[in-house]
Structures are given as C-alpha cells and as structure tokens.
N, C-alpha and C positions, 0 to 999 in steps of 0.2 A: 236587288233589276234596278226596282222603283227608284234608288235613290240617279244610279251610275245615268237613267235615258235623262234625269233632270240635268241631272249634266250634261249629257249629251245635246243636249235643247239648248241648252242654255248658250256650247259652244257654240250650235248651230244659227243660233239671233247674232252674236257676235260675225261670223261670219261673214254674213246677208248687210248687216251692220258698217262692217269695213267694208263689204261692196258698196255697197250706195253712196259712201260716201268717201272713197276714192276713183272710182267711176269715171273717167273720162265723159261725159257727155255735153252733148249744147246745150245755147242757152234759153231755148226754148220749154230743152225735155226737163233743165234747172228747174225753169217756175214753174211748170209743168206739177211738178211734183214736187217743188219748194208749196207750192198753192194746194196741192193733195194734202197733204200731210198739217199745217197748216190750217187746213177746213176743217179735217177731224179734232184739231185742238179744240180747235172755236167751239166745236159743238159737244166735244166733252166736259168744256167749261161752262160750256151758258145753260146746261142740262143739271151743271153741279154734278156730275158723277166722282166718286169718291173710290175711297180703297183703290184695286187693280188700277183703274182706267182713269186713277192723279199720275201712278208709275205709268204708264200709255204715253200718256199724256208730255211726264217731260221724258220721254225714250222719245215720241219724234218732235219734239224742239230739240234735244243735244245729235239728234242723226242732221238737225242743218245747221246748228250751229258750227258742228266738225266739220262737216263742211265747206264753209265760211272759211276755220280756220284753215284747214284743206288747202283752199283755194288761194287765201292772203301766206299765204309760207309759198307754197310752187309756183304762182303765177304775176308775185307783183311788187317784189320786191327790185326796185332801180338795179341797175348794175352794178354790182362791188367797181369797175375802173373809176364810175362817176362819182366821184367821194361827195360833191355839192350836194347830186340829190340823194345817194346812198345811208348816206350818214341819219338823215334828217328821218329820208321811209327808214328806218332799220328803228333809231328810236320809237317813232309812233307805232310799227311793229307788236315789237315790245309791251308798248301801252296795253295796247290790242289782246297781246296777248296774256298780258297780266288780269287785264280785268274774266276775259274767259276761264281762265286758272279759279281768279277766284266766284266765279259764276258757277262751274262745277263741284267747287270747296264747298261753298254753298247750300248746291245741294243735296251734298252728301250729310250737311249737319241736320237739316230740315228736309229731309224726306218722309221719315216719319217720325214727326216729333210724338213724345209720350202725348197724353193726353193730359187733362189737369191731373192734380192726385187728388181723391175725395181727400174730405171732411174728418184732421182723428181728433180727438182731443184725452186728453186721460181723465182716466177710471178713475173710479171711486178705490180703489184696493191696489190703483198704481204707486210707486216708487216717486215721490215727487224729488229731481235731484235738484242743487242746491245753481242757481247759477248768480252771477255778473254781470250787469249789464252798464255795458261802457259807454259815456258823451266825450269823446273826444274834442276839444273849440279853442281858437285860437284867440281868432278878434269878431266873433260875436257879439252882436251884443243884449241887455241884460234879459227883455222879455221875450227874447228870440230864443234864449238859454230857456227861460222859466218856465215858457210852452213845452220842452220837450220835455225836459225833466218832471215837472206835472204828471204828462202823460208817460212815461215810463212807468209813473209813482202807483199811478193808477194799473197799470196791468192787470188783470184778474190770474196770480198767483196767489201759494201764500206767501206771507209776507215775512215771514222766518226766515227764508226760501231762496227768497230773494235780494238783491243788494244793489243799488244804483249809484252807479260811480260819475262826475264830473271830472274827468281828466282836461284839467286847464293849465295851456303851455302860453297863455293871457299873462299868466300871474309869477310866473317863474322866480328861482330868487334872484337871476342874472339880470330878467326884467327888472324887478324891483329893486336893482342895485345899481341900476344901470348908471353910465355917468353925465349919460341928459334929466337934469331934473325932471326936465318935464312929463319926457318918460317913464319914468320910477316912477311918479307922483301917478299918473296913469294905472298900471300898473300895482301899485299896492291897491290903491280905488277896488280898483279891479279885483281884485286880490279878497279882501274884505268882501265887499256885496254879495262873490259868488257865497262865500265862507255864509254870509249871515245862509242869501237865498238854500242853501242846500242844508242847511241847521234846519228852518221854517220844514219843509218838506221830507226831512228825514230820509237825505242822499249823505252822501260819502263822496267830501270834497279831497282832490288832490293833484298834486301840482308836483314839479318838481324842480333839478337846480338850473340842469340848461335845455336848452331847446334844441340835443337834437336828436338823428334821426329822425325829424318831424312827425307826421301822425304814423308809422311804424314804428316811432321810439315812448311818440307818449306814450299807445294802444301798449306796448312792454311795457311799460310802465307798473301801468294799473296792471297783470297780468301777479309784475312779479309783490305788490302791494294786496293783491286777492288771494283767495283760494276757494271761486266757486270745479262745481262740476262741466260747467259751458259755460259762455260767455257771448251775449248779445252786444252786437257793435250798433248803435245807430249814429249818422253826423250830427249835428249839434241843427239844422237843422229840419233831420228827420223823428218826427212822432210817432211813437208804435201808436197801433188802435189797443182795445184792453184786452183781444185773444190773442198778440202775436205770441207765447210763450205755448199757452194753450191750443196750439197750427203748428205746431215746428218740434217741440219739447218731444213729444213721445214718438220719434223715426227714428232718434238717439235709439231706442230700450232693441228698436228691430237690427240693428245693424249695429256692431262692433267697434268696424273698421269707418262707421259713418266720422266723416270735420268738419263737415256744415249742411247746415239748411236755408240753403239764398230763397227771398224772397222779392218782388219785384216792389221798382222804387214807384212810384206813385205823387206827380207834382200835383199841391195848387191853382201851381202859378200857370201861364204859358212864359215858353224860353222866348228870344227877343221876337223872334221870325214868328210864331205865333202869337206875343200881339199887334204886331208892326204891322201887321196884314191879316190882321184878324178870325182867324179860324181856329181858335183854341176852344170853342166851343163847338164846333162842328164837323171837325177832320181830325182822329188820330195824334196823338203827339208820338215826338220820334222816338220817345225809347221807348212806343208801345212797342214797336217790330221786333225792337230786340225782346223787352222781356213777355210780350206774347208767345212767339213764337219759336226762336233764334235759340232762348236758350233752354227750353222744352226739346227743342233737337240736339241741345249740347246733352242736354240732363239722357233724353237717353245715349249717349255715347259714353256716360259718365263720367264730362269733362264741365260743366254746370261749373262756373266759379264766382270764386265771393266778387262782391262787386263793393265790397268799402260799409258799405250800411244794411240794415234792413235784414242782418243775417244773425244764425246763433251757432258758434264751432263748437271743438269737445276742445274740454286744455290739452288733454293727455296726449293731442293729435299736434298740437301748437309745442309741444316741450317737445317735441321731435325735431320741428325746424329752430329749436331756438327762438321760437316767439314766431310773432309776426316782422316776414321780411321785410328791409330794409334797405336793399342794393339797388332795387328802383324806385322812381318814384308815382307808381300805380302797385303797393303792395299788394295790394289786398288779390290781384291777379297772380301776380309773382308768389307768394304765400301757394293760395291754389295750387299751379303749376308743382310746386316741390312738394305736397303734401302729393298733391295724385302719384306723382314719380317714385313714393316712397308706397303707395300703394291703399293707400286712403280713400274712402269713397265720399262723391259730394251727390248732392238731390239736390233738385227744383219746389220748390213750389208756389204753383201759378196763383196766387191771391192777394191782391194787396193789403194788405199789415203795416202798411209804412205810407205816412205822408208830408209831402220836403216839400220843399221849396227850387228852383229850379234860377239860375242866372238871369238876373232881369235885364240888364244892360249889355247892345255886343261886346261892348269889350269884354265886360266879366265871359260873357257866353264861349268868348275866345281865349279870353286863360285860364279855364277850365277841358277847353279841346284839347290846347298846347299842351296842356299835362297831362292829358291821356292820350294823345300821342305821342309826346316822345316818350311816356313811360312803358308804350307799348314796344315801339320801338329798343327800350333799352334790355327791353325781355326776351327779343328775338335776336338782340347782341347777343347778350352775357348769355342766356337760356334757348336757344332755338332748340320750339319745339320741334321737330323733325328730329333729332337726333337727340335729341334728351333721355338719356337711361332710366329706366323704367315706367314710363311711358306706353300705352299698347296704341297699335298700330292707327288705330281708334282714335286716340283721346292726342298720336302727336296730329294727325290728319286738324282736329277739332279745330285744338290750340293754335295750330299753323293758320286757319282758317280767322280765327279770334285777333290774329294779327299782324297777318299779312293787314287785314281789314286797310290797317291805319295808312298802308303808302297807297291810297286814295289821291289825294294829294298830285303824286308826280304824275300819273294820267290823265287827273281831268286838268292841268293847265297844259299839258302835251295838247291833247285835244280842240283845250279852247285855240291853242295856238298856230297849230298844223294849217289849216283855213290860208295862216299870212305867206304862205312858203310859195304857195301858186303865186294867189294874188296881188302877191308884191314884191319876189322877188323871181318868179316863172318857176322856181324849182316842181321837177316831178317826180314827188315821191309818193305816189300810187300809182303803178303803171297799168292802167287799164280803161278799160272804155268805160265812156258812162251805162251802156248797156250790160254791160259786165260790173260794173258797181252796181247797177239799180236791181241787177237780178240776185249779187250776193247781200251784198251790203245790207241792201231794203230787207227782202230776207229777210238776214238775220236779227237785224232788227227791232223789226217787228218780232217775230220771234221770241227773241230775249222781254220784250214787252208783256208777251201773255204767258210767259212760262214765270214771268215778276211779279202778275197782279194772280195768276192763280196760285202762286203760296205767299205771296202776304199783303195777296189786294184787302184782306180786311183792316189790315194793321199800318199800311199806308200804302196812300193813293199817289197813280204816278204822275211823275215828276218831280217828286217832293223831293226824292232822294235824289238826284242830280242837285237839285236849290239847293238841298244842306249840305253835300261835298262843292260845291263853287263856292259857297258862301263860306267856309271853310278854310277851302285850299286855300284862299290868296297869299293866307297870314299865317297855315302851318305849312307848307311846301318849304317854307326858310326854317322854321324850329326843326322839321324834319333835317335837312340837311345839318344842322351844327350839331346834333345826334350823331351821326353818320361821322361826321368832323370829331369829335366827343366825347365820347359813349355817356361819361361820367357826371356832366358841363355842369345836367339840368336840375333842378333844385326844388322842389317841394312848393305850386305856393299854392296860401286858399286861395279859394272862390270866394268872393262875395255876391251871395244870396237874398243879404237883407236891404237891399238897394231901394230908392223908389226912383223914378223917373217922373216928376215929380214940373217938366219942362218941355216942350214936342225942341226936336233940333237934330243937325248932324252930326251923326258916330263918331268918335275921334277917329276912328279906323275906316272912314268912309271914302275916305280920298283913294286908292289904287281903287277899288271899283270902280267911283266918274272914273277912272282913267282906261282903265277896261273898257269900258260902257264909249268909248271918245276913239278908239284903235278899231272898235268893233264896227262902231260905225262907216271910217274913214273907209274899214274896209271892203263896207257897202257898198259906197262908192265905186269904188274900186271893183267890184263885181261890173257894178250898170257900166265903167269905162271897157271890160277888157270884150266885153258881152258887145256893143258896138264893133269898139272897133280889131275884134282876131272873132269875127263871123266863123272862120272854123273850127275855131273852138269854143266854139257854141257849147253842145253840151258839156265839156266838163268846169268851162265857170259857170255854168249853173249850178252842176252837180255842187260845187265846192260854195258858191256864190248862199243856196242851201242850205249847208251846212254852219255856214257861219250864222245865218239867217237862228237857227234856233241858238248856236251860243249869245245871239244880241238878245233874243228872248228871257234864256237865263239871267243875264247879263243885265236884263231891264226889270223884270223881278227883285233883283238883289238890291236893286238903287229904290224899293221899298224896305229893302229888312235893314238896312242898315235908315231909313230916315226914323228916328224914336218915337213914336205916340207920347204923348205925355200919358201918364196913366194914372186915372181917376180917383184910383183905390189902388192903396197899396196890399191888402193884398183880396182876390179870388172869396167868392159866398159862396156855399154848400147846400143845397137843399135840405131841411131836415125837418119834424114833424115832433116839438116835444109842448109837450101840456104845462103851465108859467102860469105865473102871478104878477101884479106889477103896480108899485103902490103908489097910488094917483098920489096929488096937492094935500091933501086930504088924511091920508096916513090907511085911506082904504086903500084895500086886495081886489082888485080888479085881473078875472081869466083870462088869458091868452093863449096863441100857439108859436115859439117862435119856430118863423115858418125858414130863417137860413141865420147862418152865419158862416166870419169868416177870422183871422188872427188879430180884426182888430175891435168886431163889435157887431151885432146881430140885427134881425128883424123879427119884433111879435105883430102879431094882429089880433085886436082885440074891436069888439065886439058894438065902445064907444067909448072914443079917445075926452070925452068930459073929464076935466083934473090931469088930461098930461098935453101938457102943452110943450110945443122942443124946446131949447136950452134948459132944460131946470135934469139936476141928481135927480134919480130913486136907484131904487133896487130893487133886483129881479127875483122870483125864488122860485126853486123846480127840485124834481128830485132828482141828484147822480145814480150812474146807472149802478153804480159799485154801489152808494147806498138805497134805503127806505125811505128814508127822512128829507123833507126840504129843508136844499140848506138855501141862500139868501150870497147875492152878487151884486156890487153896485154897478152903474153905471151911468150913463147922462145923454137925455132923449136929443136926437138932433133934427128928426123932419118926422112928418106927419104926415101922411098922404092915404086919402081917400080911395079906398077900395070896397065895391059892391057897398055893403047894408055895416061895415066894419071898418075900418083905418087902421095901416101899417106904419108902425112906430122904428122908424131908426134911430140903432143905440151904440154910442162906443162904450168899451167897457173900462173900468177905473181902475182899476188892478192896487192892493193895498198890500197885503197881504200872501203870504204864500196860499193860502188855502183859495185866495181868487185865483189863483192861475189854475188849482188844479179843476174849479168849476171851467173855466173857459175852455180844457182840456178836454174837459167830458167832455163839453156841447161840441167842439169841431172834431178831436179824433177819434173817440171812444169806439163808435161804432165802422167797423172798416164795411160795413155791405154800402152804405152812403158809396165811400170811392168805386169797389164795384158798381154800382147800379150810373155814374158818373163813365167809366170808364166803357160797359158797355154800347150805353148810348153813341157812344163817339164809333166807336168798330163800325162801320157798315164799308161793305166790298164798295165802290160808285162804279165799278167798271172802267176800261180804255178809255169808250167814244164818250162819255158824260166826263169823268176825268179832264180829259184832254182839252175836252170844254173849257172846262173850271179852270184848268191853269191858264189856259193859253187865257181869260177874260181876267184872269187874276194879273198877270207876266202884263196886259197890255195895262190898267188900271197904277199899280204897281210907279210901271217907266214912267208915269206925269205923274206921278205925286212923287218920285223919288226925284226926279228932274223939279219940279214948283222947289218942294226941301232948299235944293240947291241954291236957288234964288233967291228963296226966304232966307237962310241960315248957312249958305255959302259963309259971309265973310262974320262967321262967329254966332251971330245975335240967335240968339232962342225965346222959346214965347210958352204962354200958360193957357194956348189955346190953340185946341187944330184945328 
C-alpha cells in the first residue's frame, strides 16, 4: 500500500509539473511564476539547505527550463518557407536544445554524488597482492622521469611485492636504428641514460621494437612482460604519494568484479588560463569540478572511468579486453567502457594521491584538449554509449554525458556568431518580441546560473566554464569536424608538459581570437547604427546587441589567456614544514626548517645566516619519510632573504645520482596531505553576484592587457619582462 501511494504521489507531481510547463499563460503570469520559483531556489541556496531541499531546488529550476524549451519549440522558430531565416534559426534552436539536454544529463550524473570514501589501509594480516607500476614515456626529459620514478619507488608497499617499470617509447629499436643519424643518436643516448637511471633507482627499463598503437600499445607491451595481480599507471609527469597503494589496493579484496580504482589528478602548476590570468592560487582549478563532483556522481552509477593515470587496475579484467583498448586515441575511457559493458565495476577515491604537471603554453593546452575531444568523438562513433550492449541504462546515460560534452565547440561557436544574423543581415532567426525574450530567455538564463552554482559553485566560479569552453572552441571545432569526416584519422600526440615560458609573448594560436574580437567590435558598432536608424526595432536591437556585448566580454577576457606571461619560476612551490640541517662554509651544521619545495629547489628558514652566503654549493640533511636516519642532499644557495629574526635561504637542487632524486621526491611528493590542504584552500563558493563582479573586472583588465600585448608583440617580438 505504501509503495503504491508513493508511485501515485509521483504521478500526481509529474502531472502537475507537465501542466506548469505546457499551460499557456500571459507574460505577466509567467514572470510571476518564474520569479516565485526563482525566489524559492535562492532561499534554499542562501540557507545552504541540503538533501531533499536540494532536489526541490533542482525541480523548481527544471520547471522553468522546460517551460523555456516548450516555448522555444512551439513559438519562436521562423516559418519553414522562409529558408533564409529558418535554416540559421533551426541551427540556433538545435544548439540550445543540446545545451538543455546536457544540463539534464549533468543533473542526472551529479544529482546525488557519492560522499568521499573513507580512507582504508591494508591490515597487518591482509594478503599483499603483487603490483606492477607502469610509467609510460615518449619524449619527457631525464629530470622529470627521475622524479616520477623515485616517487613510485618510494611508495609505502613491500618491496618484494611491487615492481616499477619505465615503459620507454622514446628509445625503441626503430628510433635507435632510424635513417636520420641525429635522431638515432639521440634515441640511443636516451636508451642508455634511462637504463642507467633505472638501475640506480632499482626500477625495470622496458622498450619495444616499434611505436605501435601509441600509449595503449606501450602499456600492453608492459602487460606482456610483467605478471603482477594489479597494474598502477602513472603518466611520466604524475608522481605518486607514498600512500597511493595503501589507499587503493584494499578495495579490490572487497569486490572480485572490481577492475578500476581511479583517483583524481592534482596539478602543481597552473594551466595557461590560470597562469596568464593569475588565478591559480585563489580559484579552483578547471579539473577540480570533474574530479571533485562529476567523478563522484559517475561513481554512484558505477560509471567512474579510467583517466589514463593515477589509477590501479586488475590484470584479470584487462585480460578480458586483451589489454588496454587502442582503437581510439583516448585509450583510458575506451578501456573503461569496454570493461563496464562486460560486467566489471569501478570506484573513485576522491583523494589526491598523485601530483602532476599541466601544459604550460596555450598551444600545448589546445593540443591536449584536441586529443581528448577527438578521442571522445571516436568513442561516440565506434561505441555509441546509448546503444552499447552490456551497459546498464544508468551507465549508458553517464557515458553519454561524458562523451557528448565534447560537442560543446559547435553550440559555443553558434552562440558567438548568431547575433550577426540580425545585426549584419537582418535575418529574423528568433521570432519573439523583446518582452517575450526577456520573460522567457532571461529567466531561463538566471535559473541555469543558480542551478550550476548550487551544484558546482565550490569547484567552478561563475562564467569560468564559459571562458574555458570559448578558448577551446575556436580551435577544437575544426578538430571535431575532421573526426566526423574520417573517424580513424586522428593519431595520439604526446602533450608537452615540461615546457617553460621564459619570455612574454603572444601565443602562436592567438590570431583567431583577435579577429573574432574585431568582428564583435564591428557588431557593437552595427548595434548603435541600427538603434539610431531603425527606432521601430529598438527593443530587438538592444536585446541582440546585449547578447553581442556578452560575447565581447568573453572574447576580451580570452585575449588575456592567449597573451602568455613570462613564468618567473619553472615550477610552483608547495608549502611544507620539515626539520633539517644545512652545512655552512666552515663545515658546521646549522639547524633550520624547510618551508617550501618545488621540483627545482627548496627554501630553508634558519635562525642565523652567518657562514651561509649566496652563490655557494652546500649540503642539506633531513630524515626522509620512509627512513629513520638523516640523508644528505647537494644544493646550491641562490638567495638569502631576511625574515623576522632569521633568514630564508633559496636553494637549487644539484642531483648527481639516483639517491638524490629519491630525496627530492620525498620532499615534494611523499606527503599527499599537502595537496589536500592546497585543494581545500581554493574550493570556496564565492556566489553568483561576487563571482560575476570578479569576472567582469577580470575581463576588463585582460582585454586591455591582451590589446597591449598585441601592440607590443604583434610583430613576433618577445620580452623577458612583464
């Protein structure tokens, strides 16, 4: 009886909602209803009500969104017989329906995300399975690989049950025997250097004859030469903390059908947007929305997928698919969808246990996103999730959300140029009065913002998603169209992440952004012209002109993103507190505290800098987390800065052997708590009003800076000063 009553109640609610969505009412009634629902949403949001209140907020928002979709479908499309208006009008309509569809898919994914899983560890009497740690590499440099290998080797796990493998695709037989003598010599030198490094660190070096099937082929070659029960995968620039295996291995004993434990990717350096806009220290990083809530939402539906690194996988499951999938260039998600379709399970552990590097330049950033977008499009074409055999319905919807998201360049470019249809060509692609547009579109727009801020505000500030989508869409649109023309054409390209931006300059990919900005300025001028010469259409002109102004603000902010600032440091510092001693010029040991570290050096606070001048090599000794005795590390003192009653010494590492890289890794990567604290300090919901004000101020400043860079560096010049 109780269950039947609940079903009846849901049917009644659904019927009432359908009536609210479809009933024809006047503009005044619609505005009143929308205002009341919006007010209720804001009250729930401002009071931080959760649980069923959160569902109520999303329900109210859904009613307004669906009312807009119903009105848009039934009342705003141009007549079919007027093709000049109807075709672009239909294109704009389809772009909006895509956005509404993605909104509801995202609501489904993150409606009730799983809370962060509690930390579990291997017990004293628990069986300890064997683990192979794979670090695939192609062209990464020696120091970067040494740091990652040293961090992997230092993982807290019995040494006889863990093997670290460097899978080198940069020293293959084909490369060492290349017809190009210089390329062959470079590959041979790399082959010998990395073999020696692996010997010093106690790791295994493995290469192969040919670079077949890119990263997937490299990983599968590692599977063929190893035998561990589980396989951990770290990208060459992703160094694990000491507790990575302790935090992931125990889950496999709880579920014999578990094939994946995925952890988030945490980054030590900013991406180009964060660096050039100087938001890295205060604003949540772009990836934090995906790893902070979307993956937890996918986890509820058993659809958290492999992200290529920072993961532990079961070898038995990989054997079912003959290893890592290699048909698409995103082998990680493809492997996950194949195993999920075969009844295997995955989980997501929301704890940063790996620290990596992001692309430093805008060109490398776009190269990385091009691969992601093209790979996801390949998965859509090869294994369309909605009809993938073996997947549950909820998994189909979850994977559909993850793959369809990468179509965003299409609607983003449509929204960018849609105002031009009216302003330059006088096309009526949206048949509605200014009052109707305001009543329906503006309320939909505001409600959308409130819903997104309620769901993602802690991990993504207002308007930042729109900016990220725009800066990618300009170059990703062509890449997506190329996949649609030839799905097998895209090839795997390694993202360069060990770059330095040592001079201020314009990105080599900046030209389209300035051309678009110029077009939007021309559209702004046309708005003023039409407003003065066609007063009978003033309301419509103002609405379309306002739309163009929004695009102009977004495009102006993007000019700052493609204006590359000089990076003063090659790597970012991480705050720590480790006791140490440093040797002075007389050979005496002075007590101090290591207060921050980076991949290039460290800072030490000492009470007295006497005998510790700059420009001198010396030794630092401290106790690594994995040892009980102090160990010495060679450094070069580069600076001395008075601070209170003491002095802060800035020093650069001088590694000469594998043991030195182990010590550097211990300082920078061993303690995952440092990364968790850094994440939490940035994950603050600043709200819609404050976030909008900050974005507008940022856009105005970055527009001016971007135009200044065009004047200074438009001819291709660079500068070592900002």
